[in-house]
N, C-alpha and C positions, 0 to 999 in steps of 0.2 A: 474424529467423527463425533458429532453432537448427538447425544441421546435425549429424546424428549418424550413427553406424554402429551396427547391432545384430548381435551375433554369438551364436548359440546353441552349446551344447556347448563353452563357452569355458574350462571348468575344467581341461581336459587336451588332449593330442594336437593335432589339426589346428585346433580352435577356438582354443586358447591361442596357437598360432603365428599364426593370422590376427590375433588381437588385437595381438600384438607388431608384426607388419609393418604393419598398418593404422595403428597409433599413430605409427610412424616415417614412413610414406609420405603420410599425410593430416594435416599439421599444422593445416589450416584447420578441421578438425572441432571442433565445440563439445564434444561428448562421445562416448564410446564405451560403449555399453551391452553388458555381457557377461552372458549368461544361462546358468545351469546349476543342477543340484540342489545341488551341494556349495559352500556359501557360503565355508567356510574357504579352499578352493582359489582362489576368485575374489578373496578378500581378499589372498591371496599375489600374485596378478597385479596388483592395485592397487598393492601395495608395490613390485613390480618395475618398474612404469611410473609413478613418482611425478609426473613432469612432465606427464602427460596426464590429462584428466578422464575417468577410468574410473568408471562406475557399475555396481555389481554387483547382480544380482537373482537370488535363490534361487528358481527356478521349476522345477517338474516339468511339462514341456510335454505330457505324456500326460494330465494332469488338467485337466478343463474349467474348474475354478475358477481355476487358475493362468493359463490362457489368457485368462480374463476379466480377471484382474489386469493382464496386459499390454495388453489392449484398452482398459481403463479408463485406464491410465497414458498411453497414446498419445492418447486422446481429451482428456485433461486438459491435456497439455503441447503437443500439436500440433506436433511437430518435423518437419523435412524429413529423411527417411531417405535419406542419400546412398548408403549401402551396407547391404545386408541379406545376411548370411552365415548360411545354415542349415548348421551343421556338426555338430549333434547326431546321433548315430547309434549303432547297436549291431548285433551279429550273433552267430550261433552256428553252429558247424560240425558236420558229421556227416550221415549219412543222415536223411531226414525221419522215417522210422519209429523212429529211435532217440532222437528229441527229445521233450521235454515240450511239449505243445501250448500251455501258458500262456507258456513262454519263446518259442516260435515266434511267437505272436501279439504278444508285447511288441516284437519286432523290427518288425512292421508298424505298431504304435502309434507308435514313435519315428520310424522312417525314412519312413513315409508319412503317417499322420494328423497327427502333430505338425508336420512340415515343411509340409504343406498348410495347416494352421490358421494357423501363424505367418506364412506368406507372405500369406494372405488378410487377416489382421488388419493387416498392415503396408502393403498395397497403397494405401490411401487417402492415405498419407503419403509416397509416392514421387513425385518430380517429374521433369521432363525431365532426362535425363542421369544419373538414379539407376541403380544397378547391383544386380542380384540375383545372388548366387553360391550355388549349391547344391552341397553336398559329395556327389557321386555316386560312381561306382566303375566301373572297367573291367568289373566283373561285370555291368553293365547291358546289355552288348552281346550276351550270349548266356546261355541257361540253364546252370547250373553244378551238376552232381551233387556232392553233398557240401557244398554251400553254397547249396542251392536257394532257401530262403526269403529269405535276404539278397539273392541275385542278383535274384530276382523283385521285391523291394522297390525295388531300385535301377533296374530297368527301368521301374517305375512313375514314379520320380522323373525319369528321362530323358524319358519321354513327356510328363509333366506340364510339364516345363521347356520343351520344344519348342513345345507348344501355347500356353503362357503367353507365351513370347517373341513368338510371332506376334500374339497379342492386344495386347501392349503396344508393338508396333513403331511405331505411329503416335504414341505418346507419347515415343518415343525413350528408352525404358527397356529395358535389355537383361537377358537371363537367361543365365547361363553355367553349364553343368553341368561340374563338375570330376570327371574320370574317370581317376584314376590306377590303377596296380596296387597291390600291397601296400605300405603305408607303415610306416615304423619308428616306431610309436606303441604305447600301451598297449592298443589296440583288440583285438589278438589274445589277449593275456593275460586281459583282462576277459571276453571271450566264451568263454574256454576252448578256443581254437582253436589247433591245432598246425599250423604252416606246413610244407608239403612242402619238401624240399630245392630243388625247382625254383623255387617261389615265393620262397624265401629268397634265391635268387640275384639276384632283381630288386627287393629291398626298396629303396624310395626314401626319401630324407631329407625330413621334413615341410617343412623350410625351403625346399627347392627346389620342391616341389609348390605351396606357397602363393605363392611369388614368381611362378611362372608363371601361377597362377590369377588373381592380381591384375592382372598384365600383360594377360592374355587378356581379362579382364572389361573393362578400360579400352579395349581395342581393339574391344569389342563382339562378341567371338566367342561362338558358340553352345556350343562345346565347348572344354575345356582338358584336353588329354591329355598326361600326362607320361610319357615313356619310350617307346622303340621297341617294347618287347614288347607294350604295350597297343595301339599302332597296328597291329601285326600281328594281334592278337586281333580287333580291329574289322574288319580286312580279311577275315580268315578267316570271321568270322560273316556277312559280306556276300556272299562269293563261293562258299563251299563248302557242300555239302549239310548241313543241320543234323544229320541222323542221323550223318554222319561226324564232325562236330565234337563231338557229344555222346559218341560212342564213344571218341574220343581223350581228352576231358575225364574220362570215367569211369575210364579206365585210369590216368590221371595222378594223380587226386585221390581215388579211393576204394580 
């Protein structure tokens, strides 16, 4: 039996960091499959980790034909997926009325549709003790003016993860939602997002977020929350009137 990890969004940012740390922490894996649109960036990752069996796949997971390629590959090789990390994601900032609807819907395509499709395609190849790690966000805990579509997409991921985790409990397969605040990656630059001074104060290092995510996943935790600020956000969303929370968020970020 071939034991593998699959990581989406592995060409940069959190996905790339997951590949590095999984390669170091799981020497028993036969292969690590890294998926992203940019093949040259994946090949750079292969060169960076020459002692590990990294396999690169240039796939655009918003395209049905590329999802079918992944499905066919798994059906052909029938590996055991020890770790599935859905790290591909995107976002755009600003008021909804100021955004292009095509860009807005592309966020849902990547953050919701692609994540759901990849998870479902991989489910038949997970075994007892396998771990699913979904790159979520602290934005999942409450609506966020100025980041409404991204936050809504991450709320979907959190709800999906919790329900899926309950469904897979009898098989002892866990689903961990990774919910950090802002992380110091290319995400904001790519999405044309200007971080507020307040958010910039709480920028986390991707290495630390990923290390905690892997630890929490192995511990079978439902949530992996890095940083006290996001713990406070989650608490506020649970105990304060939503109208009050939204008013504060609007003043801070619009």
